[in-house]
C-alpha positions as CSV (number, residue, x, y, z in Angstrom):
1,M,37.0,-0.7,175.9
2,T,36.1,3.0,176.6
3,P,33.1,4.0,178.5
4,E,31.7,5.5,175.4
5,S,32.0,2.2,173.5
6,R,30.5,0.2,176.4
7,S,27.5,2.6,176.5
8,R,27.2,2.1,172.7
9,R,27.3,-1.7,172.8
10,R,24.7,-1.8,175.4
11,F,22.3,0.8,173.6
12,L,22.7,-1.3,170.3
13,G,22.4,-4.6,172.0
14,Q,18.7,-3.5,173.5
15,G,15.8,-5.1,171.5
16,A,15.6,-6.9,168.3
17,R,14.8,-3.9,166.0
18,T,17.3,-1.5,164.5
19,L,17.2,2.2,165.3
20,G,16.3,2.7,161.6
21,L,12.9,0.8,162.3
22,L,11.9,2.9,165.4
23,A,8.3,4.3,165.0
24,C,8.0,7.8,163.9
25,A,4.9,9.5,165.0
26,G,3.5,12.8,164.3
27,A,3.6,15.5,161.6
28,V,6.9,15.3,159.5
29,R,8.6,18.7,158.8
30,P,11.9,17.9,157.7
31,G,14.6,20.5,157.4
32,R,15.7,22.0,154.1
33,L,18.2,19.4,152.8
34,L,20.6,20.8,150.1
35,A,20.8,18.6,146.9
36,D,24.5,18.5,147.3
37,D,24.0,16.8,150.9
38,A,21.6,14.4,149.5
39,K,23.8,13.2,146.8
40,A,26.9,13.1,148.8
41,A,29.5,10.4,147.7
42,P,30.2,7.6,150.0
43,S,32.3,8.6,153.0
44,D,35.8,9.3,152.2
45,P,38.2,9.5,155.2
46,A,40.8,11.0,152.9
47,E,38.6,14.1,152.3
48,A,38.0,14.5,156.0
49,T,41.7,14.3,156.5
50,R,42.3,17.0,154.0
51,L,39.9,19.3,155.7
52,I,41.4,18.5,159.2
53,D,44.8,19.2,157.9
54,R,43.7,22.7,156.7
55,G,42.0,23.3,160.1
56,V,45.0,22.3,162.1
57,A,47.2,24.6,160.1
58,F,44.8,27.4,160.5
59,L,44.8,27.1,164.3
60,R,48.5,26.6,165.1
61,P,49.6,30.1,164.3
62,R,46.6,31.6,166.3
63,Q,47.9,30.4,169.7
64,D,48.8,33.5,171.6
65,A,51.5,34.3,174.0
66,K,49.6,33.0,176.8
67,G,49.5,29.3,175.4
68,G,45.8,29.5,174.5
69,W,43.2,30.6,171.8
70,S,40.9,33.6,172.2
71,T,42.1,33.9,175.7
72,Q,40.3,37.4,175.9
73,R,37.0,35.4,176.1
74,E,37.7,32.4,178.6
75,P,39.9,29.4,178.8
76,G,37.0,27.1,177.7
77,V,37.8,28.1,174.0
78,T,41.4,26.7,174.6
79,A,40.2,23.5,176.0
80,L,38.1,22.7,173.1
81,V,40.8,23.6,170.7
82,V,43.3,21.3,172.5
83,T,40.8,18.5,172.3
84,A,40.0,19.2,168.7
85,L,43.8,19.2,167.9
86,L,44.4,16.0,169.6
87,R,41.7,14.2,168.2
88,S,42.7,15.3,164.6
89,G,45.2,12.7,164.5
90,Q,47.5,15.3,163.3
91,V,48.9,16.6,166.9
92,T,50.2,14.4,169.7
93,A,50.2,15.2,173.5
94,A,54.0,15.9,173.3
95,D,53.4,18.8,170.7
96,P,54.8,22.0,172.2
97,A,51.6,23.7,171.5
98,I,49.7,21.2,173.6
99,T,51.9,21.3,176.5
100,K,51.9,25.1,176.4
101,A,48.1,25.2,176.3
102,L,47.7,22.5,179.0
103,T,50.0,24.6,181.2
104,Y,47.7,27.7,180.5
105,L,44.6,25.5,181.5
106,E,46.3,24.4,184.6
107,S,46.8,27.9,185.9
108,F,42.9,28.3,186.3
109,I,42.6,25.3,188.6
110,G,41.4,26.2,192.2
111,P,41.9,24.6,195.6
112,H,39.0,22.3,195.1
113,G,40.1,20.8,191.8
114,G,38.0,22.8,189.3
115,V,38.8,25.2,186.7
116,S,37.2,27.6,189.4
117,E,39.1,30.7,188.5
118,S,37.3,30.9,185.1
119,A,33.9,32.7,185.2
120,H,32.3,29.8,183.8
121,A,33.7,27.3,186.2
122,N,31.5,24.2,185.6
123,Y,31.4,24.7,181.6
124,T,35.3,25.0,181.4
125,T,36.1,22.4,184.0
126,S,34.0,19.9,181.9
127,I,35.6,20.8,178.7
128,A,39.2,20.8,180.2
129,M,38.5,17.5,181.8
130,V,38.1,15.9,178.3
131,A,41.3,17.9,177.1
132,F,43.4,16.7,179.9
133,Q,42.0,13.1,179.3
134,E,43.1,13.2,175.6
135,A,46.5,14.3,176.7
136,N,46.9,11.9,179.6
137,R,50.0,9.7,179.1
138,K,51.5,7.5,181.9
139,G,49.1,8.9,184.4
140,R,50.4,12.5,184.2
141,Y,46.8,14.0,184.6
142,D,45.1,11.2,186.7
143,R,45.0,13.5,189.8
144,T,44.0,16.6,187.7
145,I,41.0,14.6,186.2
146,K,40.1,12.8,189.5
147,T,39.9,16.2,191.4
148,A,38.0,17.7,188.6
149,Q,35.4,15.1,188.7
150,N,34.8,15.6,192.4
151,F,34.6,19.2,191.8
152,L,31.8,18.9,189.3
153,K,29.8,16.5,191.4
154,T,29.8,19.1,194.2
155,M,28.6,21.9,191.7
156,Q,25.6,20.0,190.4
157,W,22.2,21.2,191.5
158,D,20.9,18.7,194.1
159,E,20.5,18.3,197.9
160,S,23.3,20.0,198.7
161,E,22.1,23.4,197.4
162,G,18.6,22.6,198.8
163,K,17.0,21.4,195.8
164,D,15.1,18.1,195.9
165,R,13.9,15.9,193.0
166,D,10.6,18.0,192.6
167,D,12.6,21.2,192.0
168,P,13.2,22.2,188.2
169,F,16.8,22.8,188.8
170,Y,17.5,19.2,190.2
171,G,20.2,17.3,188.5
172,G,21.3,20.1,186.2
173,A,24.5,22.0,185.7
174,G,25.0,25.5,184.7
175,Y,27.9,27.7,183.5
176,G,29.1,28.5,186.9
177,G,27.3,26.2,189.3
178,R,25.4,27.4,192.3
179,N,25.1,31.2,191.2
180,S,23.8,30.2,187.6
181,R,20.7,28.2,186.5
182,P,21.1,24.8,185.0
183,D,20.9,24.3,181.2
184,L,20.9,21.2,179.0
185,S,24.1,22.3,177.1
186,N,26.1,22.5,180.3
187,T,24.4,19.5,181.7
188,A,25.5,17.6,178.6
189,F,29.1,18.8,178.7
190,F,29.0,17.6,182.3
191,I,27.7,14.2,181.6
192,E,30.3,13.6,178.7
193,A,33.1,14.7,180.8
194,L,32.3,12.3,183.7
195,R,31.7,9.4,181.4
196,D,34.8,10.0,179.2
197,T,36.8,10.2,182.1
198,G,35.8,6.9,183.5
199,L,32.7,7.1,185.6
200,P,30.1,4.5,185.0
201,A,26.6,5.1,183.7
202,D,25.1,4.4,187.0
203,D,26.9,6.9,189.1
204,P,24.6,8.7,191.1
205,S,25.7,12.1,189.6
206,L,24.6,10.9,186.3
207,K,21.2,9.5,187.5
208,K,20.6,12.8,188.8
209,A,21.5,14.6,185.7
210,M,19.1,12.4,183.9
211,V,16.2,13.8,185.9
212,F,17.0,17.4,184.7
213,V,17.6,16.0,181.1
214,S,14.4,14.3,180.9
215,R,12.6,17.5,182.1
216,C,14.3,19.4,179.1
217,Q,12.2,17.1,176.7
218,N,9.0,18.0,175.1
219,L,7.4,14.7,176.1
220,K,4.6,14.9,178.7
221,G,4.6,11.9,180.9
222,E,6.1,10.2,184.0
223,F,9.7,11.7,183.2
224,N,8.5,15.3,182.6
225,D,6.2,17.0,185.0
226,Q,6.6,20.4,183.8
227,A,3.4,22.5,182.6
228,W,4.7,23.2,179.2
229,A,5.8,19.5,178.2
230,A,2.4,18.6,176.7
231,K,2.0,21.8,174.7
232,V,4.5,20.7,171.9
233,D,5.2,17.0,172.8
234,D,7.2,16.4,169.8
235,G,10.1,14.5,171.4
236,G,12.5,17.3,170.9
237,F,14.6,19.2,173.7
238,V,14.7,22.8,174.8
239,Y,17.4,24.7,176.6
240,S,16.4,24.7,180.4
241,T,13.7,23.9,182.7
242,A,14.6,27.0,184.9
243,H,12.3,29.9,185.3
244,D,9.4,28.1,183.9
245,G,11.4,26.8,181.1
246,E,13.5,28.2,178.2
247,S,14.1,27.7,174.7
248,M,16.4,29.5,172.3
249,A,13.9,28.8,169.7
250,G,11.2,30.7,171.4
251,K,7.7,30.0,172.4
252,T,4.6,28.7,170.3
253,D,1.4,30.9,170.3
254,G,0.1,28.5,173.0
255,G,2.8,29.0,175.3
256,G,4.8,25.9,174.4
257,L,8.7,25.9,174.2
258,R,9.9,24.9,170.8
259,S,12.1,22.2,170.4
260,Y,15.4,22.8,168.5
261,A,17.9,20.2,166.8
262,S,21.2,21.0,168.6
263,M,19.5,20.5,172.1
264,T,17.8,17.5,170.9
265,Y,21.0,15.8,169.9
266,A,22.6,16.9,173.1
267,G,19.6,15.5,175.0
268,L,19.6,12.0,173.1
269,K,23.5,11.7,173.6
270,S,23.3,12.2,177.2
271,M,20.6,9.6,177.6
272,I,22.7,7.1,175.8
273,Y,25.6,8.1,178.1
274,A,23.6,7.4,181.2
275,G,22.6,4.0,179.9
276,L,19.2,4.5,178.5
277,D,18.3,1.9,175.9
278,R,16.5,2.0,172.6
279,N,13.1,1.0,174.0
280,D,13.1,3.7,176.6
281,P,10.0,6.0,175.7
282,R,12.3,9.1,175.9
283,V,15.0,7.7,173.4
284,K,12.0,6.8,171.0
285,A,10.7,10.3,171.2
286,A,14.0,11.8,170.5
287,M,14.7,9.5,167.6
288,T,11.4,10.5,166.2
289,Y,12.3,14.2,166.4
290,I,15.7,13.8,164.7
291,K,14.1,11.5,162.0
292,N,11.6,14.4,161.4
293,H,14.3,17.1,161.1
294,Y,17.2,15.5,159.8
295,T,19.5,18.0,157.8
296,L,22.9,19.3,157.7
297,D,21.8,22.5,155.9
298,E,20.8,24.1,159.1
299,N,20.3,23.9,163.0
300,P,16.7,23.1,162.8
301,G,14.6,25.4,165.0
302,L,17.4,28.0,164.9
303,G,18.5,28.1,161.2
304,Q,22.1,29.1,160.8
305,Q,22.5,30.0,164.4
306,G,24.6,27.7,166.5
307,L,25.4,25.6,163.4
308,Y,28.8,24.5,164.3
309,Y,27.7,23.5,167.8
310,Y,25.0,21.5,166.1
311,Y,27.5,19.9,163.8
312,H,29.6,18.8,166.6
313,T,26.9,17.5,168.7
314,F,25.3,15.7,165.5
315,A,28.6,13.8,164.9
316,K,29.2,12.8,168.5
317,T,25.5,11.6,168.9
318,M,25.6,9.7,165.5
319,A,29.0,8.2,166.7
320,V,27.5,6.9,170.0
321,L,24.4,5.6,168.1
322,G,26.8,3.4,166.1
323,E,25.0,3.4,162.7
324,A,26.7,3.9,159.4
325,K,23.6,5.0,157.9
326,F,20.7,6.9,159.2
327,T,17.1,6.6,157.9
328,D,15.0,9.6,158.1
329,A,11.2,9.8,158.4
330,K,10.6,9.7,154.7
331,G,12.6,6.7,154.4
332,V,15.6,8.3,152.8
333,Q,18.9,6.7,153.9
334,H,21.6,9.0,154.7
335,D,25.4,8.4,154.9
336,W,25.9,10.9,157.7
337,K,29.6,10.9,157.7
338,A,29.8,11.6,154.0
339,E,27.1,14.4,154.2
340,L,28.8,16.0,157.2
341,T,32.2,16.1,155.5
342,A,30.5,17.7,152.4
343,A,28.7,20.4,154.5
344,L,32.0,21.2,156.2
345,A,33.9,21.2,153.0
346,K,31.6,23.7,151.3
347,R,31.8,26.0,154.5
348,Q,35.6,26.0,155.0
349,D,37.5,29.4,154.4
350,P,40.3,29.6,152.1
351,E,42.5,30.0,155.2
352,G,41.4,26.6,156.4
353,G,39.3,27.7,159.4
354,W,35.5,28.0,159.8
355,V,33.3,30.9,161.1
356,N,29.6,31.3,161.4
357,H,28.4,34.6,160.1
358,S,25.2,34.3,162.0
359,D,27.2,35.2,165.2
360,R,25.2,33.9,168.1
361,F,26.7,31.7,170.9
362,M,30.2,33.0,170.2
363,E,30.3,31.4,166.7
364,G,31.8,34.5,165.2
365,D,35.0,33.3,166.8
366,P,36.9,31.3,164.3
367,N,39.0,29.4,167.0
368,L,35.8,28.1,168.6
369,V,34.1,27.3,165.3
370,T,37.0,25.5,163.8
371,A,37.5,23.6,167.0
372,Y,33.7,22.3,166.6
373,A,34.4,21.5,162.8
374,L,37.5,19.6,163.8
375,L,35.7,17.6,166.5
376,A,32.9,16.8,164.2
377,L,35.2,15.5,161.5
378,A,37.1,13.4,163.7
379,Y,33.8,11.2,164.3
380,T,33.5,10.9,160.6
381,R,36.9,8.8,160.5
382,Q,35.8,6.5,163.3
383,K,35.1,3.0,162.1
């Protein structure tokens, strides 16, 4: 049993009530749900496979002479593509494209085990660890993964950087470690990388990370002592606690930080990975937010910006929740796999890839966005 499945079993085993019956408090502001999404046919793995096949065929010829994808940017894109191809079920670890790409990624590994030659060392190491794990056969990448785990732990903001538990940076991870402020996106990748490569939920690094994750939630109480937490208090998540808090969705007139969906799913997923159960007030509040804002038409709070990151994070979170159906705040039951497949089907380009024309967060790069789409679709085929 994988760490992911153990976390999910513990999460689903807590309490007598299903997630669909969690209390939903506060005003309901559901996102605009397309009629096509609402009426999606039952989940059809064959349709997801068709989309995946076309996406894989799109990516294959786009691998460059260095062995990666979008190498003019950074190696993290290549790591995401490798993971997406391997999880597609259409490409094996022995495929020449994969071995060439992993050799390219290995060239960035520094003396301390991280992908530290990359400008975004923490981010790229987290993403690359998962790629190496997906390709690990007969222990080939055991040492690479172990040293990368140790590297990530040393780069987390904690006492070793002079940050104690009272500091807003504490427990978080940023793009480049000590020289960059922490944020929830990178911290979520950090948590996922450590858990997917075998660390238990009670590892000290994950416990520290949960301090930071909790402070990114708009939930005033014992887990969030930030001044802005009570100004929105909707259970959603923001981007960072650094520098008095930051949200990509901006601020309210009263100075609160607006929650948005992609970070809320990232926060909820991180809490499950760290072993929190359904009765934890942080989990309940996050569930309230996503029930109130369930949609696959947009990334609630940001519209079309970051849409494919949202799809990927949405799918991963739904998978670890372990529910085939999801009931929103209006009592509408959703076959999330079918709705996600339908949303991606109508957005796939004729060439087989995906791209976001609202180009923020690098989503104008079809290699990156197609990787996100393939990763999302892979979760729709899990039983």
